C-alpha positions as CSV (number, residue, x, y, z in Angstrom):
1,X,0.0,0.0,0.0
2,X,1.2,3.5,-0.8
3,X,0.9,6.4,1.6
4,X,-0.8,9.4,0.2
5,X,-1.1,12.9,1.6
6,X,-4.7,14.1,2.2
7,X,-3.8,17.5,0.8
8,X,-2.5,15.9,-2.4
9,X,-5.6,13.9,-3.3
10,X,-6.9,14.7,-6.7
11,X,-10.7,15.3,-7.3
12,X,-10.9,11.8,-8.7
13,X,-9.2,10.2,-5.7
14,X,-11.4,12.2,-3.3
15,X,-14.5,11.0,-5.1
16,X,-13.4,7.4,-4.7
17,X,-13.1,7.9,-0.9
18,X,-16.3,9.9,-0.4
19,X,-18.7,8.5,-3.0
20,X,-18.2,4.8,-2.3
21,X,-20.2,3.1,-5.0
22,X,-21.5,-0.4,-4.2
23,X,-22.5,-1.0,-7.8
24,X,-26.2,-1.2,-7.1
25,X,-27.3,1.0,-10.0
26,X,-25.7,-1.4,-12.5
27,X,-28.0,-4.3,-11.7
28,X,-31.3,-2.5,-11.2
29,X,-32.9,-4.1,-14.3
30,X,-32.0,-7.7,-13.6
31,X,-33.1,-7.2,-10.0
32,X,-36.5,-6.0,-11.2
33,X,-36.8,-9.1,-13.4
34,X,-36.1,-11.3,-10.4
35,X,-38.6,-9.6,-8.2
36,X,-41.3,-9.8,-10.9
37,X,-40.7,-13.5,-11.4
38,X,-41.0,-14.2,-7.7
39,X,-44.2,-12.2,-7.5
40,X,-45.7,-14.2,-10.3
41,X,-44.2,-17.7,-9.7
42,X,-43.7,-17.8,-5.9
43,X,-42.0,-20.8,-4.5
44,X,-41.2,-22.2,-8.0
45,X,-39.1,-19.1,-8.7
46,X,-37.2,-19.4,-5.4
47,X,-36.3,-23.0,-6.2
48,X,-35.3,-22.1,-9.7
49,X,-33.0,-19.3,-8.6
50,X,-31.5,-21.5,-5.9
51,X,-30.5,-23.9,-8.6
52,X,-29.3,-21.2,-11.0
53,X,-27.4,-18.9,-8.5
54,X,-26.5,-21.2,-5.6
55,X,-26.2,-24.6,-7.4
56,X,-28.6,-26.1,-4.8
57,X,-31.7,-28.1,-5.4
58,X,-34.0,-26.9,-2.7
59,X,-36.8,-29.0,-1.3
60,X,-38.3,-27.4,1.8
61,X,-38.0,-23.6,1.8
62,X,-39.0,-23.5,5.4
63,X,-36.2,-24.9,7.6
64,X,-37.3,-23.8,11.1
65,X,-36.9,-27.4,12.3
66,X,-33.4,-27.5,11.0
67,X,-32.6,-24.5,13.1
68,X,-33.7,-26.3,16.2
69,X,-31.7,-29.4,15.3
70,X,-28.6,-27.2,14.6
71,X,-28.9,-25.7,18.1
72,X,-29.0,-29.2,19.6
73,X,-26.1,-30.6,17.6
74,X,-23.7,-27.7,17.1
75,X,-20.3,-27.7,18.7
76,X,-20.9,-26.7,22.4
77,X,-18.2,-24.1,22.3
78,X,-19.8,-22.4,19.3
79,X,-23.2,-22.6,21.0
80,X,-21.9,-21.0,24.2
81,X,-20.2,-18.2,22.1
82,X,-23.5,-17.5,20.3
83,X,-25.4,-17.5,23.6
84,X,-22.9,-15.1,25.3
85,X,-23.0,-12.7,22.3
86,X,-26.8,-12.9,22.3
87,X,-26.9,-12.0,26.0
88,X,-24.7,-8.9,25.4
89,X,-26.6,-7.8,22.4
90,X,-30.0,-8.2,24.1
91,X,-28.8,-6.3,27.2
92,X,-27.6,-3.4,25.1
93,X,-30.8,-3.1,23.0
94,X,-33.0,-3.4,26.1
95,X,-31.6,0.0,27.1
96,X,-33.1,1.4,23.9
97,X,-36.8,0.6,24.5
98,X,-38.7,3.9,24.4
99,X,-41.2,4.7,27.1
100,X,-44.8,6.0,26.6
101,X,-45.4,9.4,28.1
102,X,-48.4,11.7,28.8
103,X,-48.0,15.2,30.2
104,X,-50.2,18.3,30.6
105,X,-49.3,21.5,28.8
106,X,-51.5,24.4,29.9
107,X,-54.5,22.1,30.1
108,X,-53.7,20.1,27.0
109,X,-53.0,16.5,27.8
110,X,-50.4,15.4,25.2
111,X,-48.3,12.3,24.9
112,X,-46.6,9.7,22.7
113,X,-46.9,6.0,22.8
114,X,-44.9,3.2,21.1
115,X,-46.0,0.0,19.6
116,X,-44.0,-2.7,17.8
117,X,-44.3,-3.5,14.1
118,X,-46.1,-6.8,13.7
119,X,-44.2,-8.7,11.1
120,X,-40.4,-8.3,10.3
121,X,-38.1,-10.2,8.0
122,X,-34.3,-10.5,8.8
123,X,-31.9,-11.2,5.9
124,X,-28.9,-13.2,7.0
125,X,-26.1,-13.2,4.4
126,X,-24.5,-16.4,3.2
127,X,-22.3,-16.9,0.2
128,X,-18.6,-17.0,0.9
129,X,-19.0,-16.9,4.7
130,X,-21.4,-17.8,7.5
131,X,-22.9,-14.9,9.5
132,X,-24.6,-16.1,12.7
133,X,-23.8,-12.6,14.1
134,X,-26.0,-10.9,11.5
135,X,-28.9,-13.2,12.7
136,X,-28.4,-12.0,16.3
137,X,-28.2,-8.4,15.3
138,X,-31.4,-8.5,13.3
139,X,-33.6,-10.8,15.4
140,X,-32.7,-9.7,19.0
141,X,-33.7,-6.0,18.7
142,X,-36.9,-7.0,17.0
143,X,-37.7,-9.3,19.8
144,X,-36.8,-6.7,22.4
145,X,-39.1,-4.3,20.7
146,X,-41.9,-6.8,20.9
147,X,-42.3,-7.7,17.2
148,X,-44.9,-10.5,17.0
149,X,-43.5,-12.4,14.0
150,X,-39.8,-12.4,13.1
151,X,-38.7,-14.4,10.1
152,X,-35.1,-15.1,9.1
153,X,-34.1,-15.9,5.5
154,X,-30.7,-17.0,4.5
155,X,-29.1,-18.3,1.2
156,X,-29.5,-22.1,0.5
157,X,-26.5,-24.5,0.6
158,X,-25.9,-28.2,0.2
159,X,-25.1,-28.1,3.9
160,X,-26.6,-25.1,5.6
161,X,-24.2,-23.5,8.2
162,X,-25.2,-24.8,11.7
163,X,-24.0,-21.6,13.3
164,X,-26.4,-19.4,11.4
165,X,-29.3,-21.8,12.0
166,X,-28.5,-22.1,15.7
167,X,-28.2,-18.4,16.0
168,X,-31.8,-18.0,14.6
169,X,-33.0,-20.4,17.2
170,X,-31.1,-18.8,20.1
171,X,-32.3,-15.3,19.1
172,X,-35.9,-16.4,19.0
173,X,-36.8,-16.3,15.3
174,X,-40.3,-17.6,14.7
175,X,-39.6,-19.0,11.3
176,X,-36.5,-19.7,9.1
177,X,-36.4,-19.9,5.3
178,X,-33.7,-20.7,2.8
179,X,-33.4,-18.3,-0.1
180,X,-30.9,-15.7,-1.0
181,X,-30.2,-12.6,-2.9
182,X,-32.8,-10.4,-4.6
183,X,-35.3,-13.3,-4.7
184,X,-35.3,-13.6,-0.9
185,X,-36.1,-9.9,-0.5
186,X,-38.9,-10.3,-3.0
187,X,-40.3,-13.3,-1.1
188,X,-40.3,-11.4,2.2
189,X,-41.8,-8.3,0.6
190,X,-44.6,-9.9,-1.4
191,X,-44.9,-13.5,0.0
192,X,-45.1,-16.8,-1.7
193,X,-46.9,-20.1,-1.0
194,X,-44.4,-20.8,1.8
195,X,-42.9,-17.4,2.7
196,X,-45.2,-15.1,4.6
197,X,-45.0,-11.4,3.6
198,X,-43.6,-9.0,6.2
199,X,-44.0,-5.3,6.9
200,X,-40.3,-4.5,7.2
201,X,-37.1,-6.0,6.0
202,X,-33.8,-5.5,7.8
203,X,-30.3,-6.9,7.5
204,X,-27.1,-6.5,5.4
205,X,-26.4,-8.3,2.1
206,X,-24.5,-8.0,-1.2
207,X,-25.4,-5.5,-3.9
208,X,-28.2,-7.8,-5.2
209,X,-29.8,-7.7,-1.8
210,X,-29.3,-3.9,-1.5
211,X,-30.7,-3.3,-5.0
212,X,-33.7,-5.4,-4.2
213,X,-34.4,-3.6,-0.9
214,X,-34.3,-0.3,-2.9
215,X,-36.8,-1.7,-5.4
216,X,-39.3,-3.0,-2.9
217,X,-39.1,0.1,-0.6
218,X,-42.5,1.7,-0.7
219,X,-44.3,-1.6,-0.8
220,X,-42.5,-2.7,2.4
221,X,-40.4,-0.7,4.8
222,X,-36.7,-1.3,5.0
223,X,-33.9,-0.4,7.5
224,X,-31.5,1.4,5.1
225,X,-29.5,0.6,2.0
226,X,-26.2,-0.7,3.3
227,X,-23.2,-1.4,1.1
228,X,-19.9,-3.3,1.6
229,X,-18.1,-3.0,5.0
230,X,-16.1,0.2,5.7
231,X,-13.5,1.1,8.3
232,X,-11.7,4.4,9.0
233,X,-9.0,4.5,11.5
234,X,-7.9,7.9,12.9
235,X,-4.7,7.5,14.8
236,X,-1.6,9.4,16.0
237,X,1.9,8.5,17.1
238,X,0.6,6.6,20.1
239,X,-1.0,3.9,17.9
240,X,0.4,0.4,17.4
241,X,0.6,0.1,13.6
242,X,0.4,-3.7,13.9
243,X,-3.0,-3.4,15.6
244,X,-4.3,-0.8,13.2
245,X,-3.3,-3.0,10.3
246,X,-5.0,-6.0,12.0
247,X,-8.3,-4.1,12.3
248,X,-8.1,-3.0,8.6
249,X,-7.5,-6.5,7.4
250,X,-10.4,-7.8,9.6
251,X,-12.8,-5.6,7.7
252,X,-11.1,-6.1,4.4
253,X,-11.7,-9.9,4.5
254,X,-15.5,-9.3,4.4
255,X,-15.9,-8.5,0.8
256,X,-13.8,-7.5,-2.3
257,X,-15.7,-4.2,-2.4
258,X,-15.0,-3.3,1.2
259,X,-13.1,-0.1,2.0
260,X,-10.4,0.3,4.7
261,X,-8.7,3.6,5.4
262,X,-6.2,4.8,7.9
263,X,-5.6,8.6,8.4
264,X,-2.8,9.8,10.7
265,X,-0.8,12.9,11.2
266,X,2.4,10.9,11.9
267,X,4.5,9.9,8.9
268,X,6.3,7.0,10.7
269,X,2.9,5.5,11.7
270,X,1.6,5.9,8.2
271,X,4.4,4.0,6.6
272,X,4.4,1.3,9.3
273,X,0.6,0.7,8.9
274,X,1.0,0.3,5.1
275,X,3.9,-2.2,5.6
276,X,2.0,-4.1,8.3
277,X,-1.1,-4.5,6.1
278,X,1.0,-6.1,3.3
279,X,2.9,-8.3,5.6
280,X,-0.1,-9.5,7.6
281,X,-2.0,-10.4,4.4
282,X,0.5,-13.0,3.4
283,X,-0.7,-16.6,3.9
284,X,-4.3,-15.8,5.0
285,X,-7.1,-18.0,3.8
286,X,-8.9,-14.9,2.3
287,X,-5.7,-13.2,1.2
288,X,-7.1,-12.7,-2.3
289,X,-10.1,-10.8,-1.0
290,X,-8.0,-8.7,1.3
291,X,-5.5,-7.8,-1.5
292,X,-8.4,-6.7,-3.7
293,X,-9.6,-4.4,-1.0
294,X,-6.2,-3.0,-0.2
295,X,-5.7,-2.2,-4.0
296,X,-9.2,-0.6,-4.1
297,X,-9.3,3.1,-4.9
298,X,-11.4,3.7,-1.8
299,X,-8.8,2.1,0.5
300,X,-5.5,3.4,1.6
301,X,-3.2,5.0,4.2
302,X,-3.4,8.8,4.3
303,X,-1.0,11.3,5.9
304,X,-2.7,14.4,7.3
305,X,-0.8,17.6,8.0
306,X,-2.4,17.8,11.4
307,X,-5.0,16.0,13.6
308,X,-7.5,18.7,12.7
309,X,-7.1,17.7,9.0
310,X,-7.6,14.1,9.9
311,X,-10.7,14.9,11.9
312,X,-12.1,16.9,9.0
313,X,-11.5,14.0,6.7
314,X,-13.2,11.6,9.1
315,X,-16.3,13.8,9.4
316,X,-16.6,14.1,5.6
317,X,-16.0,10.3,5.2
318,X,-18.8,9.4,7.7
319,X,-17.6,5.9,8.2
320,X,-19.6,2.8,9.0
321,X,-16.9,1.8,11.6
322,X,-14.7,4.5,13.0
323,X,-11.7,3.5,15.1
324,X,-10.0,6.2,17.2
325,X,-6.5,5.5,18.6
326,X,-4.9,8.7,19.8
327,X,-3.5,10.3,22.9
328,X,-6.9,11.8,23.7
329,X,-9.7,9.7,22.2
330,X,-12.5,11.5,23.9
331,X,-11.4,14.9,22.5
332,X,-11.3,13.4,19.0
333,X,-14.7,11.8,19.4
334,X,-16.2,15.2,20.5
335,X,-15.1,16.6,17.1
336,X,-16.7,13.9,15.0
337,X,-20.5,13.6,14.7
338,X,-20.8,11.3,11.6
339,X,-20.1,7.6,12.2
340,X,-22.1,4.4,12.4
341,X,-20.2,2.9,15.3
342,X,-17.1,4.3,17.1
343,X,-14.4,2.1,18.6
344,X,-12.1,3.9,21.0
345,X,-8.6,2.9,22.1
346,X,-6.2,0.0,21.4
347,X,-8.4,-2.6,23.1
348,X,-11.6,-1.9,21.2
349,X,-11.2,-3.8,17.9
350,X,-14.1,-3.6,15.4
351,X,-14.3,-7.4,15.6
352,X,-15.6,-7.1,19.2
353,X,-18.5,-5.0,17.9
354,X,-19.0,-7.3,14.9
355,X,-19.8,-10.2,17.3
356,X,-20.3,-9.7,20.9
357,X,-19.8,-6.4,22.7
358,X,-23.5,-5.5,22.4
359,X,-24.1,-2.6,19.9
360,X,-25.5,-3.5,16.6
361,X,-23.2,-4.2,13.6
362,X,-25.9,-3.4,11.0
363,X,-24.7,0.1,10.2
364,X,-25.0,2.8,7.6
365,X,-22.4,2.9,4.8
366,X,-21.5,5.1,1.9
367,X,-21.7,8.3,4.0
368,X,-25.2,7.6,5.2
369,X,-23.9,8.0,8.7
370,X,-24.3,11.7,8.2
371,X,-28.1,11.3,8.4
372,X,-28.8,7.8,10.0
373,X,-27.7,5.5,12.7
374,X,-27.3,1.8,12.9
375,X,-30.0,-0.8,13.4
376,X,-31.7,-0.4,16.8
377,X,-35.0,-1.1,18.6
378,X,-36.2,2.2,17.1
379,X,-36.4,0.4,13.7
380,X,-39.0,-2.0,15.0
381,X,-41.4,0.4,16.7
382,X,-43.8,3.1,15.5
383,X,-45.0,6.0,17.5
384,X,-48.4,7.5,17.9
385,X,-49.1,10.9,19.4
386,X,-52.0,11.3,21.8
387,X,-53.9,14.6,22.6
388,X,-56.8,15.3,24.9
389,X,-58.1,18.9,25.2
390,X,-60.8,20.1,27.6
391,X,-63.1,23.1,26.9
392,X,-60.8,25.6,28.6
393,X,-57.6,24.5,26.7
394,X,-59.4,24.5,23.4
395,X,-60.9,27.9,24.1
396,X,-57.3,29.2,24.7
397,X,-56.3,28.0,21.3
398,X,-59.6,29.0,19.5
399,X,-58.4,32.2,18.0
400,X,-55.0,30.8,17.0
401,X,-56.4,27.8,15.2
402,X,-59.3,29.6,13.4
403,X,-57.0,32.5,12.3
404,X,-54.4,30.1,10.8
405,X,-57.1,27.9,9.2
406,X,-58.7,30.9,7.5
407,X,-55.3,32.2,6.4
408,X,-54.9,28.9,4.6
409,X,-58.3,29.1,3.1
410,X,-59.7,26.1,5.1
411,X,-62.9,27.5,6.5
412,X,-64.2,24.0,7.5
413,X,-61.2,23.6,9.8
414,X,-62.1,26.9,11.5
415,X,-65.7,26.0,11.7
416,X,-64.9,22.6,13.4
417,X,-63.6,24.6,16.3
418,X,-66.2,27.4,16.3
419,X,-69.1,24.8,16.4
420,X,-67.9,23.7,19.8
421,X,-68.6,27.2,21.2
422,X,-71.9,28.0,19.4
């Protein structure tokens, strides 16, 4: 990896960093065709796509019983790890549950109440890796919120990953299906003979999943459009370059389209991180994926003229994962508002958040952290405002309401108030 100066980045290079393209727009038309076929052919389309895309001949699309068997037969150490992670994730999300409230404002009794969405679908990625952690991150906050029906859908395989299935059982999924990609999103959105339609779809996936979520949005609610994994490390001379590189490689092994960036104001650290990334990649099982990411235009090691320049870069980047390793992490955190999840200090690797520390790892990417946060209990509840006025409180508002209504030309609105005082 070459070290580049932030101040020397060309407009094209800056675009690569700040407009991270997941390639979703390039596949919109084939995704629409997949969705249309699932809507018209149902289960038959899901089985056909499983054969075409996954090289699997699917019998039963519902595999809830297999999830229960996986829980019973999985390696005990793996089961304990999933259970421990589930406990931590549940505990963190229980702190997010909003409380109903009612208060009196000058005679007006006003309030807000929260109720869970009734039916939710959680997409659990498959493909080149098994992701039981994504099952936990999707199902547990839904259950904490009180969602009545939580479905998990995951890509088919000749041998389905026991860890993913066991995680669905441990997290409390009501039903588990096997289907992947755009066709799985279509099934959740519109239903098939086997798959029940849901009201909201959450969970990460590849660009086909993301494009499908974009297409069905409006007919069904989604969490947000998440792209490949991202990591930005902001560090100074106190950072251990070996640990910085280790965190970068951990996120790079997710996907060839991932982005990993280190920005520092120390020239020695910059060079050491670049060297460590190359050395630590050698001999890894997913070295080819990591090397592709490190060569990506949206990845690299950047040298800032000052920590202020590094902070400005980080705020503009709005990373999915932001790691801060500096002499004063709290001071740097106070200066950065846009990030999906922040990891502070040398003993807070992103992998801890990916699996078991508690916060959700389904996070905004591509700069979306400027306007949105990660998956939470909030995504699974809807709010209703409540208001109760008595005669005196309505009388106090009478002139204000009728004046504004008539200013807008809505006489019936004004009359609906006046009639109560005739």
